[in-house]
C-alpha positions as CSV (number, residue, x, y, z in Angstrom):
1,M,74.8,-9.2,47.0
2,K,74.4,-12.9,46.2
3,K,73.5,-15.4,48.8
4,S,76.8,-17.2,48.2
5,E,78.7,-13.9,49.0
6,M,76.7,-13.6,52.2
7,V,77.8,-17.2,53.1
8,Q,81.4,-15.9,52.8
9,I,80.6,-13.0,55.1
10,I,79.0,-15.3,57.8
11,T,82.0,-17.7,57.4
12,L,84.4,-14.8,58.0
13,L,82.4,-13.8,61.1
14,A,82.3,-17.4,62.4
15,G,86.1,-17.6,62.0
16,N,86.5,-14.6,64.2
17,Y,83.7,-14.8,66.8
18,E,83.1,-18.0,68.8
19,D,79.5,-17.1,69.5
20,I,78.8,-17.3,65.8
21,A,80.9,-20.4,65.2
22,N,79.1,-22.3,68.0
23,K,75.6,-21.7,66.6
24,S,73.7,-24.7,65.5
25,Q,73.1,-25.3,61.8
26,T,69.5,-24.1,62.1
27,Q,70.7,-20.9,63.9
28,R,73.3,-20.3,61.2
29,E,70.7,-20.7,58.4
30,M,68.4,-18.3,60.2
31,M,71.3,-15.8,60.5
32,L,72.2,-16.2,56.9
33,N,68.6,-15.6,55.8
34,T,68.1,-12.6,58.0
35,W,71.4,-11.0,57.1
36,Q,70.7,-11.6,53.4
37,E,67.3,-10.0,53.7
38,C,68.7,-6.9,55.6
39,L,72.0,-6.4,53.8
40,G,71.4,-8.1,50.4
41,D,70.8,-4.8,48.7
42,L,74.3,-3.6,49.5
43,D,77.5,-4.3,47.5
44,Y,79.4,-7.3,48.7
45,N,82.7,-5.4,48.9
46,L,81.1,-2.7,51.0
47,V,79.7,-5.2,53.4
48,L,83.0,-7.1,53.5
49,Q,84.9,-3.9,54.4
50,A,82.3,-3.0,57.1
51,V,82.6,-6.5,58.7
52,K,86.4,-6.3,58.6
53,K,86.3,-2.9,60.3
54,T,84.1,-4.4,63.1
55,I,86.4,-7.4,63.5
56,I,89.4,-5.0,63.9
57,E,87.6,-2.6,66.3
58,S,85.4,-4.9,68.4
59,P,85.7,-8.1,70.4
60,Y,82.0,-8.6,69.9
61,P,80.1,-9.8,66.8
62,P,78.6,-7.0,64.8
63,T,74.9,-6.4,64.5
64,I,73.2,-5.9,61.2
65,H,72.7,-2.3,62.1
66,E,76.5,-1.8,62.7
67,V,77.4,-3.5,59.4
68,R,74.9,-1.5,57.5
69,K,75.9,1.8,59.1
70,N,79.6,1.1,58.4
71,A,78.9,0.1,54.8
72,I,76.9,3.2,54.1
73,E,79.5,5.4,55.8
74,E,82.2,3.8,53.6
75,K,80.1,4.4,50.5
76,V,79.5,8.0,51.3
77,A,83.2,8.5,52.0
78,D,84.1,6.9,48.6
79,E,81.6,9.1,46.8
80,L,82.9,12.3,48.4
81,Q,86.5,11.4,47.4
82,S,85.4,10.8,43.8
């Protein structure tokens, strides 16, 4: 995933979770860099779906672990259906 795509993911999260929206610019940059390092190997659409799933299911911002787990589960489910 490209960094510009990760910016879209973080923006989506900030639009849905006040804790993320209220972070300082430095904190958001650190979050962006960390998420890119930990999730950048995954496909943008998989991560987007995983984040949307969390937004629907939880009032709390997702962790990298939750997003990665949901993305991998989605990928495995897609592969099993193919």
